[in-house]
PDB file of N, CA, C and O in Angstrom:
ATOM      1  N   UNK A   1      -3.694  -3.381  12.866  1.00  0.00           N
ATOM      2  CA  UNK A   1      -2.321  -3.759  13.100  1.00  0.00           C
ATOM      3  C   UNK A   1      -1.608  -3.811  11.760  1.00  0.00           C
ATOM      4  O   UNK A   1      -2.058  -4.509  10.851  1.00  0.00           O
ATOM      5  N   UNK A   2      -0.516  -3.093  11.620  1.00  0.00           N
ATOM      6  CA  UNK A   2       0.216  -3.071  10.365  1.00  0.00           C
ATOM      7  C   UNK A   2       1.320  -4.120  10.382  1.00  0.00           C
ATOM      8  O   UNK A   2       1.807  -4.525  11.437  1.00  0.00           O
ATOM      9  N   UNK A   3       1.694  -4.539   9.197  1.00  0.00           N
ATOM     10  CA  UNK A   3       2.728  -5.547   9.025  1.00  0.00           C
ATOM     11  C   UNK A   3       4.007  -4.843   8.605  1.00  0.00           C
ATOM     12  O   UNK A   3       3.972  -3.932   7.777  1.00  0.00           O
ATOM     13  N   UNK A   4       5.126  -5.253   9.166  1.00  0.00           N
ATOM     14  CA  UNK A   4       6.396  -4.693   8.730  1.00  0.00           C
ATOM     15  C   UNK A   4       6.753  -5.330   7.396  1.00  0.00           C
ATOM     16  O   UNK A   4       6.987  -6.535   7.313  1.00  0.00           O
ATOM     17  N   UNK A   5       6.793  -4.512   6.361  1.00  0.00           N
ATOM     18  CA  UNK A   5       6.981  -5.017   5.011  1.00  0.00           C
ATOM     19  C   UNK A   5       8.322  -5.698   4.815  1.00  0.00           C
ATOM     20  O   UNK A   5       8.439  -6.592   3.977  1.00  0.00           O
ATOM     21  N   UNK A   6       9.328  -5.300   5.565  1.00  0.00           N
ATOM     22  CA  UNK A   6      10.644  -5.906   5.421  1.00  0.00           C
ATOM     23  C   UNK A   6      10.679  -7.345   5.931  1.00  0.00           C
ATOM     24  O   UNK A   6      11.595  -8.094   5.593  1.00  0.00           O
ATOM     25  N   UNK A   7       9.705  -7.738   6.733  1.00  0.00           N
ATOM     26  CA  UNK A   7       9.703  -9.084   7.304  1.00  0.00           C
ATOM     27  C   UNK A   7       8.928 -10.087   6.457  1.00  0.00           C
ATOM     28  O   UNK A   7       8.840 -11.261   6.816  1.00  0.00           O
ATOM     29  N   UNK A   8       8.366  -9.640   5.339  1.00  0.00           N
ATOM     30  CA  UNK A   8       7.608 -10.536   4.467  1.00  0.00           C
ATOM     31  C   UNK A   8       8.585 -11.262   3.547  1.00  0.00           C
ATOM     32  O   UNK A   8       9.342 -10.616   2.822  1.00  0.00           O
ATOM     33  N   UNK A   9       8.580 -12.599   3.566  1.00  0.00           N
ATOM     34  CA  UNK A   9       9.503 -13.343   2.708  1.00  0.00           C
ATOM     35  C   UNK A   9       9.251 -13.015   1.236  1.00  0.00           C
ATOM     36  O   UNK A   9       8.112 -13.079   0.774  1.00  0.00           O
ATOM     37  N   UNK A  10      10.284 -12.671   0.513  1.00  0.00           N
ATOM     38  CA  UNK A  10      10.176 -12.386  -0.906  1.00  0.00           C
ATOM     39  C   UNK A  10       9.651 -11.012  -1.250  1.00  0.00           C
ATOM     40  O   UNK A  10       9.425 -10.725  -2.425  1.00  0.00           O
ATOM     41  N   UNK A  11       9.448 -10.146  -0.260  1.00  0.00           N
ATOM     42  CA  UNK A  11       8.890  -8.818  -0.520  1.00  0.00           C
ATOM     43  C   UNK A  11       9.809  -7.973  -1.388  1.00  0.00           C
ATOM     44  O   UNK A  11       9.343  -7.113  -2.136  1.00  0.00           O
ATOM     45  N   UNK A  12      11.115  -8.215  -1.292  1.00  0.00           N
ATOM     46  CA  UNK A  12      12.037  -7.411  -2.086  1.00  0.00           C
ATOM     47  C   UNK A  12      11.899  -7.684  -3.576  1.00  0.00           C
ATOM     48  O   UNK A  12      12.294  -6.851  -4.392  1.00  0.00           O
ATOM     49  N   UNK A  13      11.342  -8.842  -3.948  1.00  0.00           N
ATOM     50  CA  UNK A  13      11.173  -9.155  -5.358  1.00  0.00           C
ATOM     51  C   UNK A  13       9.873  -8.587  -5.929  1.00  0.00           C
ATOM     52  O   UNK A  13       9.690  -8.554  -7.146  1.00  0.00           O
ATOM     53  N   UNK A  14       8.979  -8.142  -5.058  1.00  0.00           N
ATOM     54  CA  UNK A  14       7.731  -7.562  -5.528  1.00  0.00           C
ATOM     55  C   UNK A  14       7.964  -6.124  -5.970  1.00  0.00           C
ATOM     56  O   UNK A  14       8.575  -5.334  -5.249  1.00  0.00           O
ATOM     57  N   UNK A  15       7.489  -5.800  -7.120  1.00  0.00           N
ATOM     58  CA  UNK A  15       7.594  -4.431  -7.591  1.00  0.00           C
ATOM     59  C   UNK A  15       6.313  -3.666  -7.295  1.00  0.00           C
ATOM     60  O   UNK A  15       6.348  -2.482  -6.959  1.00  0.00           O
ATOM     61  N   UNK A  16       5.184  -4.350  -7.421  1.00  0.00           N
ATOM     62  CA  UNK A  16       3.895  -3.703  -7.198  1.00  0.00           C
ATOM     63  C   UNK A  16       2.887  -4.725  -6.690  1.00  0.00           C
ATOM     64  O   UNK A  16       3.035  -5.929  -6.902  1.00  0.00           O
ATOM     65  N   UNK A  17       1.866  -4.223  -6.019  1.00  0.00           N
ATOM     66  CA  UNK A  17       0.807  -5.084  -5.504  1.00  0.00           C
ATOM     67  C   UNK A  17      -0.541  -4.489  -5.882  1.00  0.00           C
ATOM     68  O   UNK A  17      -0.636  -3.311  -6.227  1.00  0.00           O
ATOM     69  N   UNK A  18      -1.564  -5.298  -5.817  1.00  0.00           N
ATOM     70  CA  UNK A  18      -2.924  -4.835  -6.062  1.00  0.00           C
ATOM     71  C   UNK A  18      -3.445  -4.155  -4.802  1.00  0.00           C
ATOM     72  O   UNK A  18      -2.906  -4.375  -3.717  1.00  0.00           O
ATOM     73  N   UNK A  19      -4.478  -3.337  -4.928  1.00  0.00           N
ATOM     74  CA  UNK A  19      -5.022  -2.631  -3.763  1.00  0.00           C
ATOM     75  C   UNK A  19      -5.414  -3.557  -2.605  1.00  0.00           C
ATOM     76  O   UNK A  19      -5.207  -3.208  -1.443  1.00  0.00           O
ATOM     77  N   UNK A  20      -5.971  -4.714  -2.906  1.00  0.00           N
ATOM     78  CA  UNK A  20      -6.368  -5.641  -1.841  1.00  0.00           C
ATOM     79  C   UNK A  20      -5.156  -6.104  -1.032  1.00  0.00           C
ATOM     80  O   UNK A  20      -5.224  -6.195   0.194  1.00  0.00           O
ATOM     81  N   UNK A  21      -4.053  -6.396  -1.714  1.00  0.00           N
ATOM     82  CA  UNK A  21      -2.835  -6.830  -1.028  1.00  0.00           C
ATOM     83  C   UNK A  21      -2.254  -5.673  -0.230  1.00  0.00           C
ATOM     84  O   UNK A  21      -1.790  -5.868   0.894  1.00  0.00           O
ATOM     85  N   UNK A  22      -2.272  -4.470  -0.795  1.00  0.00           N
ATOM     86  CA  UNK A  22      -1.782  -3.291  -0.073  1.00  0.00           C
ATOM     87  C   UNK A  22      -2.581  -3.082   1.209  1.00  0.00           C
ATOM     88  O   UNK A  22      -2.011  -2.756   2.250  1.00  0.00           O
ATOM     89  N   UNK A  23      -3.893  -3.268   1.137  1.00  0.00           N
ATOM     90  CA  UNK A  23      -4.741  -3.122   2.319  1.00  0.00           C
ATOM     91  C   UNK A  23      -4.359  -4.142   3.383  1.00  0.00           C
ATOM     92  O   UNK A  23      -4.283  -3.808   4.566  1.00  0.00           O
ATOM     93  N   UNK A  24      -4.118  -5.380   2.974  1.00  0.00           N
ATOM     94  CA  UNK A  24      -3.734  -6.422   3.920  1.00  0.00           C
ATOM     95  C   UNK A  24      -2.375  -6.121   4.546  1.00  0.00           C
ATOM     96  O   UNK A  24      -2.186  -6.316   5.747  1.00  0.00           O
ATOM     97  N   UNK A  25      -1.437  -5.648   3.740  1.00  0.00           N
ATOM     98  CA  UNK A  25      -0.105  -5.332   4.257  1.00  0.00           C
ATOM     99  C   UNK A  25      -0.148  -4.201   5.275  1.00  0.00           C
ATOM    100  O   UNK A  25       0.569  -4.220   6.275  1.00  0.00           O
ATOM    101  N   UNK A  26      -1.003  -3.214   5.004  1.00  0.00           N
ATOM    102  CA  UNK A  26      -1.092  -2.060   5.891  1.00  0.00           C
ATOM    103  C   UNK A  26      -2.049  -2.282   7.059  1.00  0.00           C
ATOM    104  O   UNK A  26      -2.056  -1.509   8.017  1.00  0.00           O
ATOM    105  N   UNK A  27      -2.847  -3.328   6.979  1.00  0.00           N
ATOM    106  CA  UNK A  27      -3.797  -3.605   8.055  1.00  0.00           C
ATOM    107  C   UNK A  27      -4.976  -2.646   8.056  1.00  0.00           C
ATOM    108  O   UNK A  27      -5.532  -2.337   9.110  1.00  0.00           O
ATOM    109  N   UNK A  28      -5.359  -2.173   6.863  1.00  0.00           N
ATOM    110  CA  UNK A  28      -6.509  -1.285   6.735  1.00  0.00           C
ATOM    111  C   UNK A  28      -7.459  -1.869   5.704  1.00  0.00           C
ATOM    112  O   UNK A  28      -7.111  -2.820   5.004  1.00  0.00           O
ATOM    113  N   UNK A  29      -8.633  -1.316   5.607  1.00  0.00           N
ATOM    114  CA  UNK A  29      -9.637  -1.829   4.693  1.00  0.00           C
ATOM    115  C   UNK A  29      -9.403  -1.436   3.245  1.00  0.00           C
ATOM    116  O   UNK A  29      -8.740  -0.441   2.951  1.00  0.00           O
ATOM    117  N   UNK A  30      -9.958  -2.234   2.350  1.00  0.00           N
ATOM    118  CA  UNK A  30      -9.862  -1.959   0.926  1.00  0.00           C
ATOM    119  C   UNK A  30     -10.539  -0.634   0.588  1.00  0.00           C
ATOM    120  O   UNK A  30     -10.072   0.099  -0.283  1.00  0.00           O
ATOM    121  N   UNK A  31     -11.621  -0.331   1.265  1.00  0.00           N
ATOM    122  CA  UNK A  31     -12.312   0.944   1.041  1.00  0.00           C
ATOM    123  C   UNK A  31     -11.396   2.121   1.381  1.00  0.00           C
ATOM    124  O   UNK A  31     -11.395   3.131   0.677  1.00  0.00           O
ATOM    125  N   UNK A  32     -10.626   1.994   2.446  1.00  0.00           N
ATOM    126  CA  UNK A  32      -9.681   3.049   2.822  1.00  0.00           C
ATOM    127  C   UNK A  32      -8.601   3.203   1.762  1.00  0.00           C
ATOM    128  O   UNK A  32      -8.232   4.325   1.415  1.00  0.00           O
ATOM    129  N   UNK A  33      -8.089   2.088   1.243  1.00  0.00           N
ATOM    130  CA  UNK A  33      -7.090   2.142   0.168  1.00  0.00           C
ATOM    131  C   UNK A  33      -7.668   2.884  -1.030  1.00  0.00           C
ATOM    132  O   UNK A  33      -7.020   3.768  -1.590  1.00  0.00           O
ATOM    133  N   UNK A  34      -8.877   2.528  -1.419  1.00  0.00           N
ATOM    134  CA  UNK A  34      -9.503   3.190  -2.575  1.00  0.00           C
ATOM    135  C   UNK A  34      -9.703   4.679  -2.321  1.00  0.00           C
ATOM    136  O   UNK A  34      -9.530   5.495  -3.227  1.00  0.00           O
ATOM    137  N   UNK A  35     -10.062   5.028  -1.107  1.00  0.00           N
ATOM    138  CA  UNK A  35     -10.242   6.440  -0.750  1.00  0.00           C
ATOM    139  C   UNK A  35      -8.915   7.188  -0.825  1.00  0.00           C
ATOM    140  O   UNK A  35      -8.864   8.309  -1.332  1.00  0.00           O
ATOM    141  N   UNK A  36      -7.850   6.582  -0.329  1.00  0.00           N
ATOM    142  CA  UNK A  36      -6.528   7.196  -0.361  1.00  0.00           C
ATOM    143  C   UNK A  36      -6.020   7.334  -1.799  1.00  0.00           C
ATOM    144  O   UNK A  36      -5.384   8.334  -2.134  1.00  0.00           O
ATOM    145  N   UNK A  37      -6.292   6.352  -2.639  1.00  0.00           N
ATOM    146  CA  UNK A  37      -5.917   6.440  -4.051  1.00  0.00           C
ATOM    147  C   UNK A  37      -6.657   7.581  -4.740  1.00  0.00           C
ATOM    148  O   UNK A  37      -6.059   8.358  -5.485  1.00  0.00           O
ATOM    149  N   UNK A  38      -7.958   7.677  -4.488  1.00  0.00           N
ATOM    150  CA  UNK A  38      -8.769   8.727  -5.112  1.00  0.00           C
ATOM    151  C   UNK A  38      -8.334  10.120  -4.664  1.00  0.00           C
ATOM    152  O   UNK A  38      -8.386  11.073  -5.442  1.00  0.00           O
ATOM    153  N   UNK A  39      -7.906  10.232  -3.409  1.00  0.00           N
ATOM    154  CA  UNK A  39      -7.483  11.528  -2.875  1.00  0.00           C
ATOM    155  C   UNK A  39      -6.048  11.875  -3.274  1.00  0.00           C
ATOM    156  O   UNK A  39      -5.600  13.002  -3.063  1.00  0.00           O
ATOM    157  N   UNK A  40      -5.330  10.910  -3.851  1.00  0.00           N
ATOM    158  CA  UNK A  40      -3.954  11.166  -4.261  1.00  0.00           C
ATOM    159  C   UNK A  40      -2.944  11.030  -3.143  1.00  0.00           C
ATOM    160  O   UNK A  40      -1.785  11.410  -3.311  1.00  0.00           O
ATOM    161  N   UNK A  41      -3.356  10.501  -2.011  1.00  0.00           N
ATOM    162  CA  UNK A  41      -2.429  10.321  -0.892  1.00  0.00           C
ATOM    163  C   UNK A  41      -1.618   9.026  -1.011  1.00  0.00           C
ATOM    164  O   UNK A  41      -0.647   8.821  -0.282  1.00  0.00           O
ATOM    165  N   UNK A  42      -2.025   8.168  -1.930  1.00  0.00           N
ATOM    166  CA  UNK A  42      -1.309   6.928  -2.204  1.00  0.00           C
ATOM    167  C   UNK A  42      -1.195   6.814  -3.716  1.00  0.00           C
ATOM    168  O   UNK A  42      -2.199   6.814  -4.428  1.00  0.00           O
ATOM    169  N   UNK A  43       0.032   6.717  -4.197  1.00  0.00           N
ATOM    170  CA  UNK A  43       0.274   6.688  -5.642  1.00  0.00           C
ATOM    171  C   UNK A  43      -0.035   5.312  -6.228  1.00  0.00           C
ATOM    172  O   UNK A  43       0.146   4.288  -5.569  1.00  0.00           O
ATOM    173  N   UNK A  44      -0.504   5.306  -7.472  1.00  0.00           N
ATOM    174  CA  UNK A  44      -0.772   4.062  -8.180  1.00  0.00           C
ATOM    175  C   UNK A  44      -0.602   4.289  -9.674  1.00  0.00           C
ATOM    176  O   UNK A  44      -0.442   5.420 -10.135  1.00  0.00           O
ATOM    177  N   UNK A  45      -0.640   3.198 -10.413  1.00  0.00           N
ATOM    178  CA  UNK A  45      -0.640   3.269 -11.871  1.00  0.00           C
ATOM    179  C   UNK A  45      -1.498   2.136 -12.396  1.00  0.00           C
ATOM    180  O   UNK A  45      -1.828   1.201 -11.666  1.00  0.00           O
ATOM    181  N   UNK A  46      -1.852   2.223 -13.648  1.00  0.00           N
ATOM    182  CA  UNK A  46      -2.707   1.208 -14.257  1.00  0.00           C
ATOM    183  C   UNK A  46      -1.941   0.425 -15.310  1.00  0.00           C
ATOM    184  O   UNK A  46      -1.110   0.966 -16.040  1.00  0.00           O
ATOM    185  N   UNK A  47      -2.243  -0.850 -15.367  1.00  0.00           N
ATOM    186  CA  UNK A  47      -1.803  -1.723 -16.444  1.00  0.00           C
ATOM    187  C   UNK A  47      -3.085  -2.332 -16.992  1.00  0.00           C
ATOM    188  O   UNK A  47      -3.633  -3.282 -16.432  1.00  0.00           O
ATOM    189  N   UNK A  48      -3.543  -1.773 -18.084  1.00  0.00           N
ATOM    190  CA  UNK A  48      -4.851  -2.175 -18.594  1.00  0.00           C
ATOM    191  C   UNK A  48      -5.923  -1.736 -17.614  1.00  0.00           C
ATOM    192  O   UNK A  48      -6.049  -0.548 -17.316  1.00  0.00           O
ATOM    193  N   UNK A  49      -6.695  -2.691 -17.112  1.00  0.00           N
ATOM    194  CA  UNK A  49      -7.747  -2.384 -16.141  1.00  0.00           C
ATOM    195  C   UNK A  49      -7.288  -2.579 -14.704  1.00  0.00           C
ATOM    196  O   UNK A  49      -8.019  -2.264 -13.766  1.00  0.00           O
ATOM    197  N   UNK A  50      -6.090  -3.093 -14.535  1.00  0.00           N
ATOM    198  CA  UNK A  50      -5.570  -3.415 -13.199  1.00  0.00           C
ATOM    199  C   UNK A  50      -4.892  -2.202 -12.561  1.00  0.00           C
ATOM    200  O   UNK A  50      -4.045  -1.554 -13.176  1.00  0.00           O
ATOM    201  N   UNK A  51      -5.271  -1.911 -11.339  1.00  0.00           N
ATOM    202  CA  UNK A  51      -4.622  -0.845 -10.573  1.00  0.00           C
ATOM    203  C   UNK A  51      -3.471  -1.476  -9.804  1.00  0.00           C
ATOM    204  O   UNK A  51      -3.651  -2.478  -9.113  1.00  0.00           O
ATOM    205  N   UNK A  52      -2.291  -0.887  -9.926  1.00  0.00           N
ATOM    206  CA  UNK A  52      -1.094  -1.394  -9.254  1.00  0.00           C
ATOM    207  C   UNK A  52      -0.514  -0.314  -8.359  1.00  0.00           C
ATOM    208  O   UNK A  52      -0.509   0.867  -8.708  1.00  0.00           O
ATOM    209  N   UNK A  53      -0.027  -0.731  -7.207  1.00  0.00           N
ATOM    210  CA  UNK A  53       0.605   0.181  -6.255  1.00  0.00           C
ATOM    211  C   UNK A  53       2.016  -0.327  -6.015  1.00  0.00           C
ATOM    212  O   UNK A  53       2.216  -1.461  -5.578  1.00  0.00           O
ATOM    213  N   UNK A  54       2.986   0.518  -6.304  1.00  0.00           N
ATOM    214  CA  UNK A  54       4.378   0.123  -6.083  1.00  0.00           C
ATOM    215  C   UNK A  54       4.606  -0.155  -4.609  1.00  0.00           C
ATOM    216  O   UNK A  54       4.090   0.554  -3.746  1.00  0.00           O
ATOM    217  N   UNK A  55       5.378  -1.185  -4.328  1.00  0.00           N
ATOM    218  CA  UNK A  55       5.666  -1.542  -2.944  1.00  0.00           C
ATOM    219  C   UNK A  55       6.386  -0.406  -2.231  1.00  0.00           C
ATOM    220  O   UNK A  55       6.187  -0.198  -1.033  1.00  0.00           O
ATOM    221  N   UNK A  56       7.215   0.326  -2.955  1.00  0.00           N
ATOM    222  CA  UNK A  56       7.894   1.484  -2.364  1.00  0.00           C
ATOM    223  C   UNK A  56       6.878   2.546  -1.941  1.00  0.00           C
ATOM    224  O   UNK A  56       7.077   3.214  -0.927  1.00  0.00           O
ATOM    225  N   UNK A  57       5.795   2.711  -2.701  1.00  0.00           N
ATOM    226  CA  UNK A  57       4.759   3.676  -2.342  1.00  0.00           C
ATOM    227  C   UNK A  57       3.962   3.207  -1.120  1.00  0.00           C
ATOM    228  O   UNK A  57       3.532   4.021  -0.302  1.00  0.00           O
ATOM    229  N   UNK A  58       3.769   1.890  -1.005  1.00  0.00           N
ATOM    230  CA  UNK A  58       3.094   1.344   0.183  1.00  0.00           C
ATOM    231  C   UNK A  58       3.948   1.619   1.415  1.00  0.00           C
ATOM    232  O   UNK A  58       3.432   2.016   2.460  1.00  0.00           O
ATOM    233  N   UNK A  59       5.257   1.406   1.287  1.00  0.00           N
ATOM    234  CA  UNK A  59       6.168   1.677   2.409  1.00  0.00           C
ATOM    235  C   UNK A  59       6.165   3.154   2.785  1.00  0.00           C
ATOM    236  O   UNK A  59       6.114   3.505   3.964  1.00  0.00           O
ATOM    237  N   UNK A  60       6.220   4.015   1.774  1.00  0.00           N
ATOM    238  CA  UNK A  60       6.223   5.455   2.033  1.00  0.00           C
ATOM    239  C   UNK A  60       4.923   5.875   2.713  1.00  0.00           C
ATOM    240  O   UNK A  60       4.939   6.691   3.635  1.00  0.00           O
ATOM    241  N   UNK A  61       3.810   5.325   2.266  1.00  0.00           N
ATOM    242  CA  UNK A  61       2.512   5.630   2.876  1.00  0.00           C
ATOM    243  C   UNK A  61       2.495   5.167   4.329  1.00  0.00           C
ATOM    244  O   UNK A  61       2.012   5.878   5.210  1.00  0.00           O
ATOM    245  N   UNK A  62       3.023   3.977   4.570  1.00  0.00           N
ATOM    246  CA  UNK A  62       3.066   3.451   5.935  1.00  0.00           C
ATOM    247  C   UNK A  62       3.936   4.333   6.823  1.00  0.00           C
ATOM    248  O   UNK A  62       3.548   4.666   7.942  1.00  0.00           O
ATOM    249  N   UNK A  63       5.104   4.709   6.328  1.00  0.00           N
ATOM    250  CA  UNK A  63       6.012   5.559   7.106  1.00  0.00           C
ATOM    251  C   UNK A  63       5.378   6.911   7.414  1.00  0.00           C
ATOM    252  O   UNK A  63       5.452   7.398   8.543  1.00  0.00           O
ATOM    253  N   UNK A  64       4.759   7.509   6.412  1.00  0.00           N
ATOM    254  CA  UNK A  64       4.129   8.824   6.593  1.00  0.00           C
ATOM    255  C   UNK A  64       3.011   8.749   7.618  1.00  0.00           C
ATOM    256  O   UNK A  64       2.875   9.646   8.450  1.00  0.00           O
ATOM    257  N   UNK A  65       2.217   7.705   7.570  1.00  0.00           N
ATOM    258  CA  UNK A  65       1.079   7.604   8.468  1.00  0.00           C
ATOM    259  C   UNK A  65       1.459   7.071   9.843  1.00  0.00           C
ATOM    260  O   UNK A  65       0.727   7.284  10.810  1.00  0.00           O
ATOM    261  N   UNK A  66       2.585   6.385   9.943  1.00  0.00           N
ATOM    262  CA  UNK A  66       3.064   5.956  11.256  1.00  0.00           C
ATOM    263  C   UNK A  66       3.497   7.169  12.066  1.00  0.00           C
ATOM    264  O   UNK A  66       3.327   7.205  13.285  1.00  0.00           O
ATOM    265  N   UNK A  67       4.059   8.165  11.377  1.00  0.00           N
ATOM    266  CA  UNK A  67       4.479   9.379  12.058  1.00  0.00           C
ATOM    267  C   UNK A  67       3.269  10.134  12.616  1.00  0.00           C
ATOM    268  O   UNK A  67       3.347  10.771  13.666  1.00  0.00           O
ATOM    269  N   UNK A  68       2.151  10.050  11.890  1.00  0.00           N
ATOM    270  CA  UNK A  68       0.926  10.715  12.346  1.00  0.00           C
ATOM    271  C   UNK A  68       0.123   9.822  13.282  1.00  0.00           C
ATOM    272  O   UNK A  68      -0.842  10.275  13.898  1.00  0.00           O
ATOM    273  N   UNK A  69       0.519   8.541  13.394  1.00  0.00           N
ATOM    274  CA  UNK A  69      -0.183   7.609  14.280  1.00  0.00           C
ATOM    275  C   UNK A  69      -1.470   7.079  13.703  1.00  0.00           C
ATOM    276  O   UNK A  69      -2.370   6.681  14.443  1.00  0.00           O
ATOM    277  N   UNK A  70      -1.569   7.069  12.366  1.00  0.00           N
ATOM    278  CA  UNK A  70      -2.813   6.626  11.723  1.00  0.00           C
ATOM    279  C   UNK A  70      -2.811   5.151  11.386  1.00  0.00           C
ATOM    280  O   UNK A  70      -3.830   4.485  11.568  1.00  0.00           O
ATOM    281  N   UNK A  71      -1.698   4.617  10.900  1.00  0.00           N
ATOM    282  CA  UNK A  71      -1.660   3.232  10.456  1.00  0.00           C
ATOM    283  C   UNK A  71      -0.865   2.425  11.435  1.00  0.00           C
ATOM    284  O   UNK A  71      -0.704   1.218  11.254  1.00  0.00           O
TER     285      UNK A  71
END
C-alpha cells in the first residue's frame, strides 16, 4: 500500500530522504529500493557515505509505477 506523499505533514519542507524512508513512503521493501537505485530507475545522490533520494524523485517514481500498476 503506497502513501500519498502530499498528505504527509511537513513533506513540502523535505528536500531528500534516506532509502529506508523512501521505502516506507512507497510501501515497498528496502531491498527493492536498493535494486531500483542500482538499476538507475530511481535517482539518488550521495552526501559523504549517505545515500539521499530527492522527494521529487520519489514522487516521480511513484507516479511512473502507478501508471504501470506496480506500486
